[in-house]
C-alpha positions, 0 to 999 in steps of 0.5 A: 060863883066868882074867883076868891081873888075878885071878892071885895069889901061889901060883897055878900058870900054864902059858905059851903054850909049855907051861912051868909056873910057880908065881907068887912075884911079880907085877911091874906094867909089864912092860918099862916098858909100861903095861897089862902084868904079869909073873908070876915064879917065883923058886924053888930049882927055876927062875926064869921070867918070864911076861908078860901083858896086863892084860886078857888071860886066862892058863891057871891050872893050880892055885890053892892051897887050892882043888884047881883 
């Protein structure tokens, strides 16, 4: 688990329902709500958006270049 504010482009995350996405974009203000972020994968494999509160923890599956 890592703080949502520490997520970077390229990180692989797992949603609460178990789906995984590779972050290709981070949008501030999910649904025009301050204090929210939206992690987006927009790739040939899938399009998926995962909201998170700025102060929340999210599940990091893998970070490029770290082996984590």
